[in-house]
C-alpha positions in Angstrom: -11.1 20.5 -17.6 -10.6 21.3 -21.3 -12.8 22.8 -23.4 -14.7 20.4 -25.6 -13.8 22.3 -28.6 -10.1 22.1 -27.7 -9.8 18.5 -26.8 -11.7 17.8 -30.2 -8.7 19.6 -32.3 -6.3 18.7 -30.4 -7.6 14.7 -30.4 -7.7 15.4 -34.7 -4.3 17.1 -35.2 -2.5 14.1 -33.0 -4.7 11.4 -34.9 -3.5 12.9 -38.3 0.1 12.6 -37.1 0.1 9.7 -35.5 -1.5 7.5 -38.2 1.9 7.7 -39.7 3.7 5.6 -36.8 2.0 3.4 -35.6 3.6 0.7 -33.7 1.3 -2.6 -33.3 -0.5 -4.6 -36.1 -2.4 -7.3 -35.9 -2.6 -9.2 -38.9 -2.9 -13.2 -40.1 -3.2 -13.8 -36.7 -0.2 -12.1 -35.6 -0.2 -9.5 -33.4 3.0 -7.9 -34.1 5.2 -4.4 -33.1 7.5 -3.2 -35.7 7.7 -6.7 -37.1 8.7 -8.5 -33.5 5.8 -10.9 -33.1 4.3 -10.3 -29.4 1.3 -12.6 -29.8 0.9 -15.2 -32.2 -1.9 -17.3 -32.9 -4.4 -15.1 -32.4 -7.8 -15.9 -32.9 -10.0 -14.5 -35.9 -12.6 -13.2 -33.6 -10.3 -10.8 -32.1 -9.9 -7.0 -33.0 -7.2 -4.5 -32.5 -8.3 -0.6 -32.5 -6.2 2.4 -32.4 -6.5 4.5 -29.7 -7.3 7.6 -31.8 -10.3 5.4 -33.1 -11.8 4.7 -30.2 -10.8 7.6 -27.4 -11.4 11.1 -29.1 -12.6 13.2 -25.7 -12.0 13.5 -22.3 -13.0 15.6 -19.0 -8.9 15.2 -18.1 -6.9 18.5 -18.3 -5.9 19.7 -21.4 -2.2 19.1 -21.0 -2.8 15.5 -19.8 -5.2 15.1 -22.7 -2.4 16.2 -25.7 0.7 14.4 -23.7 -1.7 10.7 -24.1 -2.6 11.7 -27.7 0.8 12.6 -28.7 1.9 8.9 -27.6 -1.3 7.3 -28.9 0.8 5.6 -31.7 2.3 3.6 -28.8 -0.7 1.7 -27.8 -4.3 0.1 -28.8 -7.2 -1.6 -27.7 -7.8 -5.4 -28.3 -11.4 -6.6 -28.3 -13.2 -9.7 -29.3 -16.7 -11.0 -30.5 -18.7 -14.2 -29.7 -21.8 -15.9 -31.1 -23.7 -16.3 -27.9 -24.2 -13.4 -25.1 -23.3 -14.2 -22.1 -22.6 -13.0 -18.6 -18.9 -14.6 -18.5 -16.6 -15.0 -21.7 -13.6 -16.1 -22.0 -11.4 -15.9 -24.8 -7.7 -16.3 -25.9 -5.8 -13.1 -27.2 -3.1 -15.2 -28.6 -0.2 -16.9 -27.5 3.6 -16.4 -26.8 6.7 -18.6 -25.6 10.0 -17.7 -24.5 9.3 -14.3 -23.3 10.2 -13.0 -20.0 7.2 -11.5 -18.2 6.5 -10.0 -14.6 2.6 -9.5 -13.7 0.4 -8.8 -10.9 -2.4 -11.3 -10.0 -4.9 -11.7 -7.2 -4.0 -14.3 -4.9 -6.7 -13.4 -2.6 -10.2 -11.5 -3.2 -8.7 -8.6 -1.9 -4.8 -8.8 -2.4 -2.4 -9.1 -5.3 1.1 -9.9 -5.9 3.3 -10.6 -8.6 4.7 -13.6 -10.4 7.3 -14.2 -13.1 7.3 -16.7 -16.2 8.2 -16.8 -19.6 4.9 -18.1 -21.5 1.1 -17.2 -21.4 0.6 -20.4 -20.1 2.7 -19.4 -16.6 0.5 -16.6 -15.4 -1.6 -16.6 -12.5 -5.6 -16.7 -12.7 -7.4 -13.5 -12.2 -3.9 -11.6 -13.6 -4.6 -7.7 -13.8 -1.4 -7.4 -15.9 1.4 -8.5 -18.0 4.5 -6.6 -18.5 6.3 -8.4 -21.4 10.1 -7.9 -22.5 10.9 -7.3 -26.2 14.8 -7.2 -25.8 14.7 -7.7 -29.7 13.3 -3.7 -29.6 14.8 -3.0 -26.2 11.4 -2.4 -25.1 8.8 -3.6 -23.0 4.8 -4.2 -23.6 2.4 -3.7 -21.0 -1.0 -5.9 -22.0 -3.9 -4.7 -19.5 -7.3 -5.8 -19.3 -9.9 -3.3 -18.9 -13.6 -2.2 -18.2 -16.1 -1.9 -20.9 -19.9 -1.5 -20.3 -21.0 -3.3 -17.9 -18.1 -5.6 -17.5 -14.8 -6.0 -16.3 -11.9 -8.1 -17.1 -8.8 -10.1 -16.2 -6.2 -12.2 -17.7 -5.6 -16.2 -17.0 -3.5 -18.5 -18.2 -4.4 -20.7 -21.2 -2.9 -24.2 -22.9 0.4 -23.8 -25.0 1.3 -20.6 -24.2 -2.1 -18.6 -24.7 -3.3 -15.9 -23.1 -6.9 -15.9 -21.7 -8.7 -12.6 -21.3 -12.0 -13.1 -18.9 -15.0 -10.7 -19.1 -17.6 -10.8 -16.6 -20.9 -8.9 -15.4 -21.1 -10.2 -12.2 -24.6 -11.3 -13.1 -26.3 -13.5 -14.8 -29.0 -10.8 -15.8 -26.0 -8.6 -18.1 -25.0 -10.2 -20.7 -23.0 -9.2 -23.8 -21.4 -10.9 -26.8 -18.3 -8.4 -28.4 -16.2 -6.0 -27.2 -13.9 -3.6 -29.0 -11.9 -2.3 -25.8 -11.6 -4.7 -23.7 -7.7 -4.5 -23.3 -5.4 -2.2 -23.7 -1.8 -2.7 -25.4 1.0 -0.4 -25.0 4.9 0.4 -26.0 7.9 1.9 -24.2 11.8 1.5 -24.3 11.5 2.4 -20.1 9.2 0.3 -18.1 8.4 2.9 -15.6 7.4 5.4 -18.0 5.4 2.4 -20.3 3.5 2.3 -16.6 2.8 5.8 -16.4 1.9 6.1 -20.0 -0.3 3.2 -20.4 -2.3 4.0 -17.0 -2.8 7.6 -18.4 -3.9 6.7 -22.1 -6.6 4.3 -19.8 -7.4 7.1 -17.5 -8.3 9.4 -20.3 -10.5 6.3 -22.3 -12.2 4.9 -19.2 -12.9 9.1 -18.0 -13.8 6.9 -14.3 -10.9 7.7 -12.8 -8.1 10.0 -12.1 -4.6 9.8 -11.7 -2.1 10.4 -8.3 -0.6 13.4 -10.2 -4.5 15.1 -10.6 -5.2 14.3 -6.5 -4.6 15.8 -3.5 -3.1 13.5 -0.8 -3.9 13.6 2.8 -0.9 15.0 5.1 -0.6 12.1 7.0 1.5 10.7 4.1 4.6 12.9 5.3 4.1 11.5 9.0 4.5 8.9 11.4 1.4 7.2 12.8 -0.3 4.5 15.1 -2.8 1.9 14.1 -4.1 -0.3 16.9 -4.9 -3.3 15.0 -1.9 -5.8 16.3 -1.8 -4.1 19.5 -5.4 -5.1 21.1 -7.2 -6.6 17.6 -10.9 -6.5 18.5 -10.3 -5.7 21.9 -9.2 -2.3 21.5 -11.1 0.7 24.2 -10.2 4.2 25.2 -8.1 3.1 28.3 -5.5 1.5 25.9 -5.3 3.8 22.7 -4.9 6.7 25.6 -1.9 4.4 27.0 -0.5 3.7 23.7 -0.3 7.1 22.9 1.0 8.2 25.6 3.7 5.6 25.4 5.1 7.3 21.7 5.2 10.4 23.0 7.0 9.9 26.4 9.4 7.7 24.1 10.3 10.9 22.2 8.4 10.1 18.9 5.0 11.6 19.0 2.6 10.1 16.8 0.8 12.6 14.5 -1.9 10.2 13.4 -4.0 7.6 15.2 -5.7 4.9 13.4 -8.4 3.1 15.6 -9.0 0.0 13.9 -11.6 -2.6 13.7 -13.4 -3.3 17.0 -14.7 0.4 17.7 -18.2 0.3 15.7 -21.5 -0.8 17.3 -21.9 -4.5 15.4 -24.2 -7.5 16.9 -24.7 -11.1 15.4 -27.8 -12.8 13.9 -29.7 -14.7 16.8 -28.8 -12.2 19.6 -30.1 -9.3 20.5 -30.0 -6.9 17.4 -29.4 -3.7 19.4 -26.5 -5.3 21.8 -22.8 -5.3 20.9 -21.8 -8.4 20.4 -19.7 -10.0 22.9 -15.8 -11.3 23.6 -14.7 -10.5 20.3 -10.6 -10.8 20.0 -9.3 -12.1 17.0 -10.4 -11.3 13.6 -12.7 -13.7 12.1 -14.6 -13.6 15.2 -16.2 -10.3 13.9 -17.1 -11.1 10.3 -20.1 -12.4 10.2 -21.7 -9.4 12.7 -23.6 -6.7 10.9 -23.9 -2.7 12.1 -26.4 -1.5 13.7 -26.1 2.2 14.3 -23.1 4.3 13.1 -22.2 5.8 16.6 -19.1 3.9 18.2 -20.1 0.7 20.6 -20.4 0.6 24.1 -16.8 0.6 25.0 -16.1 4.1 23.4 -19.7 5.1 24.0 -19.4 4.8 28.1 -16.3 7.3 27.8 -16.5 10.4 29.7 -14.4 13.3 29.1 -12.0 14.3 31.3 -11.3 10.8 32.8 -7.6 10.5 31.1 -6.6 13.8 32.0 -6.8 13.8 35.8 -4.1 12.6 37.9 -6.3 9.4 38.8 -6.6 8.3 35.5 -7.2 4.5 35.2 -4.2 2.5 34.3 -3.8 0.0 31.7 -2.4 -3.7 32.2 -0.5 -4.1 28.7 -0.5 -7.9 29.5 -4.5 -8.1 29.6 -4.5 -8.0 25.5 -1.9 -10.3 25.0 -3.3 -12.8 27.1 -6.8 -12.4 25.7 -5.1 -12.7 21.8 -3.2 -16.1 23.2 -6.1 -17.4 24.6 -8.3 -16.8 21.7 -5.5 -18.2 19.3 -5.9 -21.6 21.4 -9.4 -21.5 20.7 -9.3 -20.9 17.2 -6.6 -23.5 16.7 -9.1 -26.2 18.3 -11.6 -25.2 15.7 -9.1 -25.6 13.0 -8.2 -29.1 14.5 -12.0 -30.0 14.6 -12.7 -28.9 11.1 -9.7 -31.0 9.8 -11.0 -34.1 12.0 -14.5 -33.9 10.3 -12.8 -33.2 7.0 -10.6 -36.7 7.5 -14.0 -38.2 8.7 -13.4 -38.5 12.3 -16.3 -40.8 13.8 -16.2 -39.4 17.1 -15.5 -35.5 17.4 -16.8 -35.2 21.0 -13.3 -34.2 22.4 -12.8 -31.8 20.1 -16.1 -30.0 20.9 -15.7 -30.3 24.6 -11.9 -29.1 24.2 -13.1 -25.5 22.2 -16.1 -25.2 24.8 -13.9 -25.3 27.7 -11.4 -22.5 26.1 -14.2 -20.2 25.1 -15.5 -20.6 28.3 -12.1 -19.6 29.9 -11.9 -16.7 27.0 -15.3 -15.4 28.4 -14.1 -15.6 32.0 -11.4 -13.6 31.3 -13.5 -11.2 28.8 -15.6 -10.7 31.6 -13.1 -9.5 34.6 -11.6 -7.0 32.0 -14.5 -5.5 30.9 -15.9 -5.2 34.6 -12.9 -3.5 35.2 -13.0 -0.9 32.2 -16.4 -0.3 33.1 -15.4 1.0 36.8 -13.2 3.2 34.6 -15.7 4.8 32.7 -17.8 5.2 35.4 -15.4 7.3 37.3 -16.3 10.9 37.6 -13.4 12.0 39.4 -11.8 15.1 37.8 -13.3 15.0 34.2 -13.6 18.3 32.6 -17.2 18.0 31.2 -20.2 15.5 31.0 -19.3 14.9 27.3 -19.5 11.1 26.4 -18.5 9.1 24.0 -16.0 9.3 20.9 -16.4 12.9 21.1 -14.8 13.4 24.7 -12.1 10.6 24.0 -11.1 12.6 21.0 -10.9 15.9 22.6 -9.1 14.6 25.4 -6.5 12.8 22.6 -5.7 16.4 21.3 -6.0 18.2 24.6 -3.3 15.8 25.7 -1.1 15.6 22.7 -1.1 18.3 20.6 0.8 16.7 17.8 -1.7 14.5 17.2 -3.1 15.7 13.6 -5.3 13.1 12.7 -7.6 10.6 14.2 -9.0 7.6 11.9 -11.1 4.6 12.3 -11.7 1.2 10.6 -14.7 0.5 9.0 -15.8 -1.8 5.9 -16.9 -0.8 2.3 -20.5 -2.7 3.2 -20.2 -1.0 6.8 -19.1 -4.0 8.9 -17.9 -7.2 7.5 -21.3 -8.4 7.2 -22.6 -5.2 6.1 -25.4 -3.4 7.6 -28.1 -5.0 9.9 -31.5 -5.0 8.2 -34.4 -2.7 9.7 -32.1 -0.8 12.3 -32.1 2.5 10.3 -33.9 4.5 7.7 -31.8 2.9 4.9 -33.0 -0.1 2.6 -30.9 -2.9 3.8 -31.2 -6.2 2.4 -29.1 -9.6 3.5 -27.4 -10.9 0.3 -26.0 -14.3 -0.6 -22.5 -14.0 -1.6 -21.6 -15.7 -4.4 -18.0 -15.9 -5.8 -16.6 -15.7 -9.0 -15.1 -18.8 -10.7 -12.3 -16.9 -11.3 -11.5 -16.7 -7.6 -11.1 -20.1 -7.6 -7.3 -20.5 -7.9 -7.0 -18.1 -5.3 -5.9 -18.6 -1.2 -8.5 -20.2 0.9 -9.1 -17.3 3.2 -11.0 -17.2 6.7 -12.6 -13.4 5.4 -14.0 -15.3 2.5 -15.5 -18.3 4.4 -17.0 -16.1 6.7 -18.6 -13.6 4.6 -20.1 -16.5 2.8 -21.3 -17.9 5.7 -23.5 -15.1 6.9 -23.9 -13.1 3.6 -24.0 -9.0 3.6 -26.4 -6.6 4.7 -26.2 -4.7 1.5 -27.5 -1.1 1.6 -29.5 -0.3 -1.8 -27.1 0.9 -4.1 -29.3 3.7 -4.8 -28.8 4.8 -1.3 -25.1 4.3 -1.6 -24.9 8.1 -1.1 -26.8 8.9 1.9 -25.1 5.6 3.4 -21.8 7.3 3.4 -22.7 10.2 4.5 -25.1 9.2 7.0 -21.9 7.2 8.8 -19.1 10.0 7.9 -21.0 13.2 8.7 -21.2 11.4 12.3 -17.9 10.4 12.3 -17.0 14.3 11.4 -18.9 15.6 14.3 -17.5 13.6 16.8 -13.7 14.5 16.1 -12.6 11.9 13.6 -11.0 13.3 10.5 -10.9 10.2 7.8 -11.0 6.8 7.5 -9.2 3.4 6.8 -12.1 1.6 4.4 -11.5 -2.4 4.3 -12.8 -5.1 2.8 -13.5 -3.1 -0.4 -13.5 -6.0 -2.9 -16.9 -7.7 -1.4 -19.4 -5.8 -4.0 -18.4 -8.9 -6.8 -19.6 -11.2 -4.2 -23.3 -9.6 -4.3 -23.9 -7.9 -7.5 -26.2 -10.5 -9.0 -29.6 -8.3 -8.4 -27.8 -5.2 -9.0 -26.8 -4.9 -12.6 -23.3 -6.8 -12.5 -20.0 -5.8 -10.4 -19.3 -2.9 -12.5 -22.7 -0.6 -12.0 -22.7 -1.8 -8.0 -19.2 -0.4 -7.8 -20.1 2.7 -9.8 -22.9 3.4 -7.0 -20.8 2.8 -4.0 -17.9 4.4 -5.1 -19.8 7.4 -6.1 -21.4 7.7 -2.7 -18.0 7.1 -1.0 -16.4 9.6 -3.4 -19.0 12.2 -2.7 -18.8 11.5 1.3 -15.1 12.1 1.2 -15.2 15.3 -0.4 -18.0 16.5 1.9 -16.8 15.0 5.2 -12.9 14.7 5.3 -11.6 17.6 3.1 -11.6 15.3 -0.1 -8.6 13.1 0.9 -9.3 11.6 4.5 -9.5 8.0 3.4 -6.9 4.6 3.0 -8.2 2.0 0.7 -7.2 -1.4 1.8 -8.2 -4.6 0.6 -8.8 -3.4 -2.4 -6.2 -4.6 -5.6 -8.8 -5.5 -8.1 -9.1 -3.6 -11.4 -12.7 -2.6 -10.7 -11.4 -0.5 -7.8 -8.7 1.7 -9.4 -10.7 2.0 -12.5 -13.4 3.0 -10.5 -12.8 3.8 -7.4 -10.2 6.4 -7.2 -12.1 9.7 -8.6 -11.2 11.1 -5.4 -9.5 8.5 -2.9 -5.6 9.1 -3.4 -4.0 6.5 -0.7 -4.4 3.2 -0.4 -2.7 -0.3 0.7 0.1 -1.8 -1.8 1.0 -4.9 0.2 -1.3 -8.1 2.3 -1.2 -7.4 6.1 1.7 -7.4 8.1 1.7 -10.7 9.9 4.0 -11.7 12.6 3.6 -15.4 12.5 2.2 -17.4 9.8 -1.6 -18.1 10.6 -0.6 -21.7 9.2 1.9 -22.9 11.6 5.3 -23.0 10.1 7.4 -21.6 12.7 9.8 -20.1 9.9 7.2 -17.6 9.1 7.6 -15.3 11.4 11.0 -14.6 9.3 9.7 -15.2 5.4 6.4 -13.4 5.6 8.2 -10.1 5.9 9.8 -10.7 2.5 6.9 -11.8 1.2 5.1 -8.3 2.0 8.0 -6.1 0.6 7.8 -8.0 -2.3 3.8 -7.6 -2.5 4.5 -3.7 -1.8 7.5 -3.2 -4.2 5.8 -5.0 -7.6 2.4 -3.6 -6.8 3.5 -0.1 -6.8 4.3 -0.3 -10.3 0.4 0.4 -11.0 -1.3 1.2 -7.8 1.2 4.0 -7.4 0.1 5.6 -11.4 -3.4 5.9 -9.4 -3.4 6.5 -5.7 0.0 7.2 -3.3 1.3 3.5 -2.0 0.8 2.8 1.7 3.3 -0.4 2.6 1.1 -1.0 6.0 2.2 -0.7 9.6 4.5 -3.0 11.7 5.8 -3.5 14.9 8.9 -2.3 16.0 9.6 -5.1 18.4 8.9 -7.9 15.9 12.1 -9.9 15.2 12.3 -9.0 11.6 11.7 -5.1 12.7 14.6 -3.5 11.4 14.1 -5.4 8.2 10.7 -3.9 7.5 12.0 -0.3 8.8 14.7 -0.1 6.2 12.0 -0.6 3.4 9.3 2.1 5.0 12.7 4.5 5.5 12.5 4.5 1.5 9.1 3.3 -0.1 8.1 7.0 0.0 4.7 7.0 2.0 3.5 7.1 5.4 5.4 5.2 8.6 3.5 3.9 11.1 3.4 1.0 13.5 1.2 -1.4 15.7 2.9 -1.8 18.3 1.2 -3.1 21.5 1.4 -1.0 24.4 4.6 -1.0 26.1 6.2 -3.3 23.7 8.3 -0.6 21.7 11.9 -0.6 19.9 12.3 3.6 20.3 16.0 3.2 18.9 14.9 1.7 15.7 11.5 4.0 15.6 14.0 7.1 16.0 16.0 5.8 12.4 13.0 6.5 10.7 10.9 9.5 12.8 11.9 12.8 13.8 11.0 14.3 17.0 8.2 16.0 16.2 6.5 13.3 14.1 7.3 13.9 10.6 9.5 11.4 8.6 12.5 12.0 6.3 10.2 10.8 3.0 11.7 9.5 -0.4 10.4 12.3 -3.1 8.6 9.3 -5.3 7.7 5.6 -4.4 9.8 3.5 -4.4 10.1 0.7 -7.6 11.4 -2.7 -8.3 15.2 -1.8 -10.2 15.3 -3.1 -14.0 17.4 -6.0 -13.2 14.5 -7.3 -10.6 11.6 -6.7 -12.6 11.7 -10.4 -14.1 13.5 -12.2 -11.8 11.9 -13.7 -8.5 13.4 -12.3 -5.6 11.3 -14.4 -3.2 12.5 -18.1 -4.1 14.7 -18.6 -7.3 17.8 -18.6 -4.8 19.8 -15.9 -6.2 17.8 -12.6 -6.4 18.7 -9.9 -4.1 15.1 -7.6 -4.1 16.4 -3.8 -5.0 13.9 -0.7 -4.8 14.8 2.8 -5.8 13.8 6.0 -4.7 15.1 10.2 -5.0 15.6 12.0 -2.3 15.8 16.1 -2.8 19.6 16.0 -3.5 20.9 12.2 -4.2 18.9 8.7 -5.1 18.6 5.9 -2.9 18.9 1.9 -3.1 17.5 -0.3 -0.9 18.5 -3.9 -1.2 16.5 -6.8 0.5 17.1 -10.7 1.2 13.7 -11.7 0.6 14.3 -15.4 -0.3 12.6 -17.9 1.7 8.8 -18.2 0.3 6.2 -17.5 -2.2 3.4 -18.7 -4.1 2.7 -22.2 -4.7 0.1 -22.5 -7.9 -0.3 -26.3 -7.2 -1.0 -25.6 -3.5 -2.7 -21.9 -4.1 -1.2 -20.7 -1.3 2.3 -18.6 0.1 4.4 -21.0 1.4 7.8 -20.9 3.0 10.9 -22.4 0.6 13.5 -22.9 3.5 16.3 -23.8 1.0 16.1 -20.5 -0.1 16.5 -18.5 3.3 20.4 -17.7 3.2 22.8 -15.0 1.9 22.5 -13.9 -1.3 25.2 -11.9 -3.6 24.2 -8.8 -5.6 25.3 -5.8 -7.3 24.3 -2.3 -7.0 25.1 0.2 -9.8 24.2 4.0 -10.0 22.5 3.1 -13.0 19.9 1.1 -10.8 18.2 4.4 -10.0 15.9 5.7 -12.4 16.7 9.6 -12.3 14.3 10.7 -15.0 11.2 9.6 -13.1 11.3 12.9 -11.2 11.7 15.8 -13.4 13.6 17.6 -10.6 16.2 14.8 -10.2 17.2 14.2 -14.1 20.0 16.7 -13.5 21.8 14.3 -10.7 21.5 11.6 -12.8 24.2 13.4 -15.5 26.4 14.0 -12.7 30.3 12.8 -13.0 30.9 11.4 -9.7 28.9 10.3 -6.7 29.7 9.6 -3.1 28.1 6.4 -2.1 27.1 5.8 1.8 26.1 2.3 3.1 24.1 2.8 5.8 24.6 -0.6 7.3 27.9 -1.1 6.9 29.0 2.7 7.9 31.0 2.9 4.6 31.5 5.6 2.1 32.5 5.2 -1.5 32.8 7.1 -4.8 31.8 5.8 -7.8 31.1 7.2 -11.3 28.7 5.6 -13.7 31.3 3.8 -15.6 32.8 2.5 -12.5 32.0 -1.4 -11.8 28.9 -2.1 -9.8 29.3 -2.2 -5.8 29.4 -6.2 -4.8 27.3 -7.1 -1.5 26.3 -10.3 0.5 23.1 -10.0 2.3 22.2 -12.0 5.1 18.3 -13.6 5.0 16.0 -10.9 6.3 18.5 -8.5 6.3 19.5 -5.3 4.4 21.4 -2.4 3.3 20.5 1.0 2.1 22.8 3.0 -0.6 22.6 6.7 -0.4 23.8 8.1 -4.1 24.5 11.9 -3.9 26.3 14.0 -6.7 29.6 15.1 -5.9 30.2 19.6 -6.2 33.6 20.1 -7.3 35.3 23.4 -6.7 38.1 25.2 -7.0 41.2 23.5 -8.0 40.8 20.1 -6.3 37.7 20.1 -3.9 34.6 17.7 -4.0 31.9 17.9 -1.6 28.6 15.7 -1.4 26.3 16.2 2.0 25.0 12.6 3.1 22.6 13.8 5.5 21.8 12.5 9.3 23.3 9.0 9.2 21.3 7.9 12.3 18.3 8.0 10.3 17.9 5.3 7.1 17.0 7.9 4.6 20.0 10.0 5.3 19.4 11.7 1.9 15.8 12.9 3.4 17.0 15.1 6.0 18.7 17.5 3.3 16.1 20.3 3.1 18.3 22.6 1.2 22.4 22.8 -0.2 24.3 26.0 -1.6 27.2 26.5 -2.6 28.8 30.2 -2.8 32.2 32.1 -3.2 33.1 34.6 -0.9 36.4 36.2 -0.5 38.6 33.5 -1.9 36.6 30.9 0.5 34.0 28.8 -0.3 31.1 28.3 1.5 28.7 25.4 1.6 25.7 26.2 3.7 23.4 23.3 4.0 19.9 23.2 5.7 19.2 19.6 8.2 16.3 18.7 9.3 16.6 16.3 12.6 19.3 15.8 15.8 22.1 13.3 15.6 25.4 12.8 13.0 25.6 14.7 10.0 27.8 13.5 7.4 29.5 14.8 4.3 32.1 13.3 1.9 35.2 16.5 1.2 38.3 15.6 -0.3 39.9 18.6 1.9 39.7 19.6 5.4 37.4 22.8 5.9 39.1 25.9 7.3 35.8 26.0 10.2 32.3 25.0 10.3 29.2 26.9 11.7 25.9 25.7 13.4 23.4 28.0 13.4 25.8 30.6 13.2 27.7 29.8 15.9 31.7 28.0 15.3 31.6 24.5 15.7 34.1 22.0 15.9 34.1 19.1 13.4 35.6 15.7 12.3 37.2 14.9 9.5 39.2 12.1 8.3 41.3 12.3 5.4 41.2 8.1 4.7 37.9 8.2 3.6 36.6 11.8 3.5 34.1 11.6 6.3 33.1 14.9 7.6 30.9 14.9 10.5 29.7 17.1 13.0 26.5 16.7 15.7 23.3 18.1 15.0 20.8 19.1 18.7 17.3 18.8 17.9 15.9 22.4 17.2 12.5 22.4 19.5 10.7 24.9 17.3 11.0 23.3 14.0 13.6 20.6 13.9 15.9 22.2 11.7 19.5 23.4 11.5 21.4 25.4 9.6 25.0 24.3 8.7 28.0 25.7 7.1 31.5 25.0 6.1 34.3 27.0 5.0 37.2 25.9 2.6 
């Protein structure tokens, strides 16, 4: 933290200097940038204030504060005033037309995605930011709605190109009529620097969150893991979890972290015994009106006896059982949907629907009952148990005893405890079932079963004054039983229940403060993955401590609305969510691209993106349903991953395009490795947001092969200081992972042309070529049996010894190591022992086979020329 006098002096110096070179000007109804109009027809009640006039102090580290101050002339704040105070105010900021933009908007309460257009009227409701292309100045402008006082804001579409800003408190008891800094505008010649600079400026201004660069991240971001959700849904139990981890270990890919998702908690439903676990829960949705009645695990986990799974007579597990239960539960769900549609259609007699639903539920009950009896007998077995310990602690102890590489065990919980919150009267906490009220801004979002269920039951809300006690009570217990972190889900529900608690900003502050303090106290300050959180309230108020979070909607293995092609097109939609959301979320927390299933029809498509996303890699495979060959293209044998050094982002030529259903654009994402850069090209065409139907749907006419180009300049080398020099190389070797080709290019070369099939991809690894001797050229590619081959390179060293040139390479992993070499080496060695190699004069491919080294996975390769 910078001393106040240093910050003040810095602010005065920078303010004086930057007064001479401000870029934005609001005059005569126009917000202009060096004479170019950004917004016209700006109402007279809108104001513009320079950054330095609003913000002159911060608790940020002094270097960050000085950086922001040095660029303060590039941005400023927008405000507006009304005659009458209100809890929700809508005001135009002006209009723009015929100007390309990319934006992020909420399509559900908790999930956001991208949208493109050319007019303020093309914006979607609940837009979190909009990035404008200003080619006249070879620049870009960001308009970023903020939080001011007790109000948060978002952008909405207006008539005739107007950009509407909505400021709302979420409570009729909290009103205002004027704002001075309810939105921020910033300009930069580089769109990636623009996002970094703008969010840094807002961090200094608001002082309510920290940037990713200021925080530590959990070690799991560099590792492989397994999440139980898609494997079991709510049927998860200790025996199934054990066999799942065992599957991976025996398949040669040891999970280093485990997430026990929803289904482990002690929840009960209204109208039933409040201290009995809710019964026969299978699919997500059936648990959403239930409430937490104790912080300890439910009976399925509570009855586990230590040592049960360690002995030779450990209970077996039938992997077909969860799938059978899930299939039957889907039948129930489909019957209920049909009944609902019949009611909407005013069908007079719905008795047949009710009868079918009753019969299906009875069948599910009978199936579930037999399984529970089987589990009870397994859990009551005392044979070969090592101790009398029971419950989650005994289970996590046994997991760590058997699976030595398992570093972390996380469990799931909702921000308010469970989906329906905490049951009143069951703990020392002051809890009240609070009715749910949706903001009018959510009217434009997609119909969501979760929202409907939460509205039906309300939320058992712990009083915000006890938020610190609430999270500490829950997390301190989990820490004691061997849990090292939590996946916190259903985050953006506070805005539903803020009427009596000072509005959404004040309620969020209290809850996020409690969550942050508990994270520091119980999970080493980093053990938390945020989910269902993609709204500016969370990022501006909840990320003081949290450093990892989801950037996409859930992985859907099929379309819940029944489109048979959804099994394909939903996967491309997921990638678009992740790539474009990372532009803003990545400034504040480490982007997490979520899990997928390795045996899915589009598993390889997902795996290609995860390989270069720059975040953790984890799957949600069902027990016994794995593609280990695919997983091993992502994961080393020790459960670590060849991770990129940045987070993946869309290339510049994709920013203002629609890679989902414009019928022509391939999604390209770039990232950086230690010794090269990488471009992933993904054909995501075939689906997208329909604003009229307010849902994501298929566009089958776009699901076809796409043509595109890739160039070395697509990689933003300067976004990683250590990589800037690689961007100035004279020549590059390019390896095409799927085509298994190697090419040579220069920055002046024509672009590489490609054709990508639907739901398919190509990964291009660009490695600077090193020239030595009279005519020798060399570039290490890495292990080509891994999707991110460049991520396997740990160190590269070039040296001259007695008229010989030696290239020493430290490589992690096993498989085929590839380098480009213009000439044949004299010899090669592996770990100091001379070995054979393959070299092809036609394309310069130099190959050597590497084994897995048990101690560390590291091999030392040397080529002598």
